[in-house]
N, C-alpha and C positions, 0 to 999 in steps of 0.2 A: 504493500500500500504506500509506504514512504517513497519507494522508487517511482511508482506510477505518478504520485503527486508531484514529485520533483520534475519528471518529464513533462507533465502538463504545464507546470509553471514556467519551465524553460521555453516551451513552444509559444506560450502566450507572451512572454516577456521579450523574446529575441526572435522575431519572425524573419528577419532578413536572411535570405538564402536558404531557409528551411522549408522543405517540401514545396519547392517552387512549382513543380508540375501540378500540384493540387490547388493552386490559387487561380482565381478568375479575374476578369476585368481587363480593360484595355491597357496597353503600355503607355506610360506617360513619358514624353520626350521633351527636352528643352533645347530647341533649335534656334540659335541666335545668329545664324549666318545671314548675310545680306544677299539680296537677289542680284546685285550689280556684279557683273563679270567683265565690265568694260575697262578695268584698270590696265595699266601697261604690263603688269605681271601679276601672277598669283603666287610667286615663290621667289624670295630674294635671299641671297647670301652676302653678308658683309664680312670682309676680311680686313682686320686692322693690324696695327703694329703695337709694340709695347708702349708707344707714345700715344696711342689712340684712346680717347676717353669713351667709356661705355655709352654715355648719353649721345655722343656724336654718332656712334655706330647704330644705335637704335633709330635715331632720326633718319639716317640714310636708308635703313632697312624699310621703314614704313613709307618713306617717299618713293622708294623703288616700286612699291605696290600701288602707288597712286595717292598716298597721303592719308592721314587719319580721317579726313572728312569723307573718304570713301566708305568708312565703317561706322562712324559716330555722327549722329545728327544733333542739332541744337536742342537742348532740353533733355537729352538722354540721361538716365541713371546708368552708370557703367560700373560693373563689378570687375575688378582685376584680381586674378587668382595666381599669385606666385607660389613657389614652394617655400613654406616657412615651417617645415616639419620638424627641424632639429635644432637642438641647443648648440649651435656652432657659429663661428665667426665667418665673415665673408671669405677669408683666405683659405678656409677649409672646404669650400665649394660644395657644401651639402644643401645649401639653400640658394634661391635666386639672388643674384647680385643686387644690392640695394640701389645702386646707381641706375641699373637697368629698370628697376621698378619705378623710381622717381621720374625717369625720362618718359616712360609710357604714361604715367599720370599727367605729366605736363602736356604731352601731345594730345591726350584725350580732352583736357580742359581747353586747349587751343582750338579744338574742333567744335567746341560749343557745349560740352556736357554740363548738365546742371549739377550733378553730384557724382563723385567718384569714390568707390569703396574698395579698400584693399583688405583682403582677409584670407584665412586658411584655417583648416582644422588640424592643428599641429599634432605630431606624435609625442614629442616631449612636452614638458610644461609650456603652455602657450605664452605666458608672460616672459619667460626666459628666451624662448625661441624668437619672439617678435623683437625683443630688445637686442640680444646678442647678434642676430642676423644683420642688424643695422636697418632693417626694413621699416620698423615703426617710425624712427626719427626721420628718415629720408622721405618716406611717403607722406608723412604728416607735414613736413616742411614744404612739400610740393602742393599741398592743399587737399590731399585725400583724407577721407574719414577711414581710420584704421580700426577694425573691429576684431576683438578677441572672440573666439568661439565660446558659446554658452548654450546650455541645454535648451533654453527657450527659443533659440534661433534655429532649431531643427524642426523639420516637418516630415512625417512619414509619407512616402510616395511609392507608387507602384512602378518599378522599373521593368518588370516582366522580362528579365534577362534569363540566360541559361543558368546563371549562378545567383544573381541578385533578383529578388522579387520585391517585397515590401522592405523599405529601409529608411532610416532617418536621414534626410538630406538637408544641407545647409540652406535655409531660406534666403539668406542674404544674396547667395549666388543665383538661385533659381527665380528670384523675383525682380531681377534687374532687366533693363531694356536691352543692354548689350553685355557680353561677357568676353573678356580678353584673357586667354590662357598664357601664363608667363612662367614656364618651367625652366629648370636648369638641366643641362645635359650631364648625366652621370651614370656610373656603373650601379647595378643592382644585383645583390647576391642570388636572388631567385628569378627575377624577370630578365636578367642579363644586362638590361639597359632600361633606364627610366627617364622620361621627359614628358612629352605632351600628353599622350593618352593616359599614362599612369598618374599624372598629376591630379586627375579627378578623384583619386582616393581622398584627397583633402576636402571633398564636398560631403563626405559621409560622417555620420556619427556611429554609435554602436561599436561592436567589437570587430573592427576592420581586420585584425590579424587572422580571423577565420577565412578571409578571402584568399589568403596566400596558399591555401590548399589547392586551389584551382586558379592560379594567378593569371594565366593568359586569357581565360574566358571571362574572369571578373573584370580585367582591364578593358576587354572588348565590350562588355556589358555597360561599363561606365561611359565609355566613349560613344556608345549608341545613345545613351541618355543625354549626355552633355555635348553639344555641338557648338563650339565657340564661334564668335564673330571673327576673331583673329587669334593667331598663335604667334608669339614672339619667343624664340628659344635663346636663352642665355648660355653662351659658350665662351664667355670672357675667360673664366677659369673653369676647367672641367675636372671632375673626379673620375679618375681612370680605374681605380681599384677600391675594394672594401666599401662599396656603397650598399645602402643609400646614406648611412650616417657619416661615414668617413671619420675624420679626426686627425689623421696624419697628413701634414702639408705635403710630404713627399709623394703621396698618392695623387696629387693634383698636378695639373699642367696648365699654364697660361696659354690659351689658344686664340684669344682676341677675335672672336667671331660672334656674329648674331645671325640667326636664321628667322625669317618671318614669312608666314604663308596663311592663306585661307584654308589650308588642308592640313589637319593635325596628323593624319597618317603619313603624308609626304614629309612633314617635319621630322617625324621619328625615323622614317626610312633613310633620310639624309643624316640626321643627327647622330644615329647610332654609330656611324663610321668615325665620328670624332673620338670615340673611346676604343676604336679598333674592332667594333662589332659589325655584322652584316645583316641587312634586313631579312634575308631568307632564314636567319637563325631565330627570329622573333615571331613566335606563333601568333601573338596578338595582332601583329601587323597584317598577317594573312587573313585572320578572321575579320578585322576591320575592313579590309578591302572587299572581302566576300559580302559583307553587309552594306557595301557601297557608302561607307563613311568617308572614303578618300582613296587615294592611290599611292602605291609604293613607287610608282614611276614618276618621281618629282620632275623629271625632265620634260614631261608633257604639259607642265603648268606655266609655260613661257618664262622660264627661270632667268633671273638677272643676277649678276655678280658685281659687287662694288668693292674695289680694293683701295684702302686708304694708305697714303704714304706718310713718312715721317715729316715731310715738309708741308703737310696739310693738303696736298693735291689729292684728287680722286681719279680713279680709272674705272670706267663702267664697261661691262661686257654682257653679251648674251651668253648664258651658261650652256654650252653645247655639249651633248654627248655624242661622239662620233659613232657611226654605224659599226656594229660588231663589238662595241666597248660597253662594259657593264657600267650603269650609273654609279654603283658603289665604288668602282675603281676610279672614276672621275672625282668623286668626293674624297676618297682616300688621298689621291694625288694633290688635291688642293691643300689639305691640312696636315698631311704626313709626308713631307718630302724625304724624311729619313725612312729606314725600313719600317714596315707596318707593324703595329702592335697585334699580337696574336692572343685571343682570349678563348 
C-alpha cells in the first residue's frame, strides 16, 4: 500500500515525461519566427581577431542578416535567452559572454522594442550564476529587465513530444512577442555539443536531469516547442572539453567568432565544428531536420562571412561550399587552420 501510494503521488506531482503516450490534447508550440525571408542572408559568420570587441562582432552579424529591424518591431516585448546555467566567470566559457548579451539588448532597443527581458532557469544557484557570469550587470546597464527564475513564473504546458508531455515552462519566455536565443558554443559530456537547440533546457522547471536519459529526443522535443525569432551563437571563447560546466580555463579557447541565423538547426550544425565535432554525430540535429525545424545544410541559407581585421577594416564574402566538399570541412577550415580536434 505504501509503495502504491508513493507511485500515485509521484505521477501526480511530476507529470513531465511520464506516460507520454497516455496523454491527450493538442501540442502547444511557441513559434516566434518572422515571415520575412527577404533579408540579404539567413546565416552569417563573423570572424574577429583578439582585438575585436564582442559587441562589434554581434552588430556585424545581425547587419549581415538585414539588421535587427528585420526581426523586432516597434513596441515589441522581447525575451532574450542566454545560457546562465552555471556559477562560472566569463573566462571559463560555461555561460554566454556578457558583452554579447549586452550588445543584443542594445540592438533590440535600437529596433524599437518596448521592453527587453533577459532570463534563464539556471542549474546552479541563480543568484550566483547571474552575478558571476557578468550577465546581470551588463544586461541591466544596457536597459534590460533581468529576471531570476521563481516558481510562480512557470506554467504547465503540453509539449506533446516523444519524451516531454506536460511540463512547467518559463512564462517569461513563452509570453513575449519575440524570443532571441543566445547560447554559447561548448562541449557537453552527454549530448557531445550544446548550443542553440539544447539551450531551451533553460525554459523548463521541474526535474530536468530526468531528460538526460533520452537526451537527443528531449533536445528535439524542446526545439519543436520553442522556435526562436533569431539565434545568435557566442563563440568568442569556446569550451572544448569537460562541458557543460567546465571550470578549467585550459579547457577553453578564444575563437573570436559569432554565428547568427534564423535557423537554430543550421547554427548547431555549423557551431559544433568549433569544438571539433561533426553534425552527423549529433542525433538531435537529424531529428530536428526530420521534423522540419531547420536544416543541417547551412550553406543553403545564403550564408555570409565577415572577417574583421586588427586595423578595424572588414572583409565581406559569400560563404561558398564548393561542389564535392563537405560543409563541415569548410567550417573546420575557417576556424581550425591547425590540425583538427578529434572528439
